[in-house]
C-alpha positions in Angstrom: 48.4 404.1 181.1 45.2 402.5 179.8 42.0 404.4 180.4 40.1 402.2 183.1 36.7 403.3 181.4 37.4 401.9 178.3 40.1 399.1 178.9 38.7 395.3 179.5 41.2 393.3 180.8 38.2 390.2 181.3 38.0 390.2 177.7 41.6 388.8 177.6 40.2 385.4 179.3 37.9 384.8 176.4 40.4 383.3 174.1 41.4 381.2 177.1 37.8 380.0 177.9 37.2 378.9 174.3 40.7 377.3 174.1 39.5 374.9 176.9 35.9 374.1 175.7 32.8 373.2 177.2 34.4 372.2 180.3 35.9 375.4 181.2 32.8 376.9 183.1 32.5 373.6 185.4 36.7 374.1 186.0 36.4 377.8 186.6 33.6 377.6 189.0 35.2 374.9 191.1 38.5 376.5 191.2 37.0 379.8 192.1 36.0 378.0 195.7 39.6 377.5 196.5 41.8 380.0 194.5 39.6 383.1 194.4 41.9 385.1 192.3 39.1 386.9 190.5 35.7 387.5 192.0 33.4 385.1 190.8 31.1 387.4 189.3 33.7 388.6 186.9 34.4 385.1 186.0 30.7 384.3 185.3 30.0 387.4 183.2 33.0 386.3 180.9 31.8 382.9 180.7 28.4 384.4 179.3 30.1 386.5 176.8 31.9 383.5 175.6 28.8 381.6 175.1 27.3 384.4 173.4 30.4 384.2 171.1 29.8 380.3 170.3 32.4 378.7 172.3 29.6 376.6 174.2 26.0 376.9 174.6 24.3 378.8 176.9 22.5 375.9 178.5 25.9 374.1 179.1 27.6 377.2 180.7 24.6 377.5 183.2 24.3 373.7 183.7 28.4 372.8 184.2 29.0 376.0 186.3 26.1 374.9 188.8 28.1 371.5 188.5 31.5 373.2 189.3 30.3 375.6 192.2 28.2 372.9 193.9 30.9 370.3 193.8 33.4 372.9 195.2 31.0 373.9 198.2 30.6 369.9 198.8 34.4 369.7 199.1 34.4 372.4 201.5 31.3 371.0 203.6 33.1 367.7 203.6 36.4 369.3 204.9 34.4 371.2 207.5 32.9 367.9 208.7 36.1 365.7 208.7 39.2 367.9 210.0 37.3 368.5 213.2 35.5 371.3 214.7 38.6 372.8 216.4 40.9 373.0 213.3 38.0 373.6 210.9 37.1 376.7 212.8 40.6 377.9 212.9 41.0 377.0 209.4 37.8 378.7 208.1 38.3 382.0 210.7 41.8 382.2 209.0 40.3 382.1 205.3 37.8 384.9 206.4 40.2 387.4 207.4 42.2 386.6 204.2 39.1 387.8 202.1 38.4 390.7 204.6 36.0 389.2 206.8 36.5 389.9 210.3 36.6 387.5 213.4 33.1 388.9 214.8 31.5 388.7 211.4 32.5 385.5 210.9 30.9 384.3 214.4 27.8 386.3 213.8 27.2 384.3 210.6 27.9 381.1 212.1 25.3 381.8 215.0 22.9 382.6 212.1 23.7 379.4 210.1 23.3 377.4 213.4 19.8 378.8 213.9 18.3 379.4 210.2 20.2 376.5 208.5 18.6 376.3 205.4 17.6 379.9 204.6 21.2 381.2 205.5 22.9 378.1 203.5 20.7 379.4 200.4 21.3 383.2 201.1 24.9 383.0 201.8 25.5 382.1 198.4 24.5 385.4 197.0 26.6 387.6 199.4 30.0 388.5 198.1 32.8 386.9 200.1 30.5 385.1 202.4 29.5 382.7 199.9 33.0 381.2 199.9 33.3 380.4 203.6 29.7 379.5 204.2 30.1 375.9 202.9 32.9 375.1 205.5 30.8 376.5 208.1 28.1 374.4 207.4 30.1 371.4 207.7 31.6 372.6 210.9 28.3 372.8 212.4 27.1 369.3 211.0 24.2 370.8 209.2 22.2 367.9 207.6 24.0 367.1 204.2 20.9 367.0 201.9 19.5 370.1 203.3 22.9 371.9 202.9 23.3 370.6 199.5 19.8 371.4 198.2 20.1 375.0 199.6 23.4 375.9 198.4 22.9 374.5 194.8 19.7 376.7 194.3 21.5 379.7 195.7 24.6 378.9 193.6 22.3 378.4 190.7 20.7 382.0 191.3 24.0 383.6 191.5 25.6 381.9 188.5 22.6 382.5 186.3 22.5 386.0 186.9 25.8 387.0 185.9 26.2 384.6 183.1 22.7 385.8 181.7 23.8 389.5 182.1 27.4 388.7 180.3 25.2 386.3 177.3 22.4 389.0 177.1 24.7 392.0 176.8 27.1 390.3 174.5 24.4 389.6 171.9 22.9 393.1 172.4 26.4 394.8 171.8 29.4 393.0 170.3 31.7 395.3 171.6 30.2 395.4 175.3 33.2 395.9 177.8 32.8 392.6 180.0 35.1 394.3 182.9 32.5 397.5 183.3 29.8 395.0 182.7 30.7 392.8 185.8 31.3 395.6 188.1 28.3 397.4 187.4 26.1 394.2 188.0 27.9 393.6 191.2 27.4 396.8 192.3 23.7 396.5 191.4 23.1 393.4 193.2 24.9 394.8 196.4 22.8 397.7 196.4 19.5 395.5 196.0 20.7 393.0 198.8 21.5 396.1 201.0 17.7 397.4 200.3 16.2 394.0 201.1 18.1 393.9 204.3 17.0 397.2 205.3 13.4 396.7 204.2 13.5 393.4 206.4 14.9 395.1 209.2 12.5 398.0 208.9 9.5 395.5 208.9 10.8 393.7 211.9 11.1 397.0 213.9 7.7 398.0 213.0 5.9 394.8 214.3 
């Protein structure tokens, strides 16, 4: 059995990414919205490593990954609007359960999104799993299109840029960097930072 600390399964994706060329970041980030086989942070770190290896430029990786993510979000938003409220809610709740989000947690997010549309649409793109269902919820609630599109694109740009940048930077610093461990460490650091920011906000609210 391979040592989990030294094996690098994500590195096996780099030749595949190189084979598909410059359109890979857009295709991968678009499909990730509908078929989340791998966590998005893992895919993005590998895209950053592939950019450092010369498969495409860093600018192309950032721009095309944002296009793919935004197009995926807009498709989910449109689905939420056109399918109808009752069917959309059932579909989104079912999808949420598949990725580990309970119905109760989903309804809390729906309430928050309804009352803080722009800020929640932005922040939702920085939270694992939630980022996958929030576009559909936005469509379901008929949030204004341009407000949703702008906030979601900004959040996706920050999320994509973080992980692609980490993969790119570490691949330049260390050509033998383990992409799998790097992706996991970055995700853990992000979750800890988000948790710290959330509890700091809660503490400030209670202190008022």
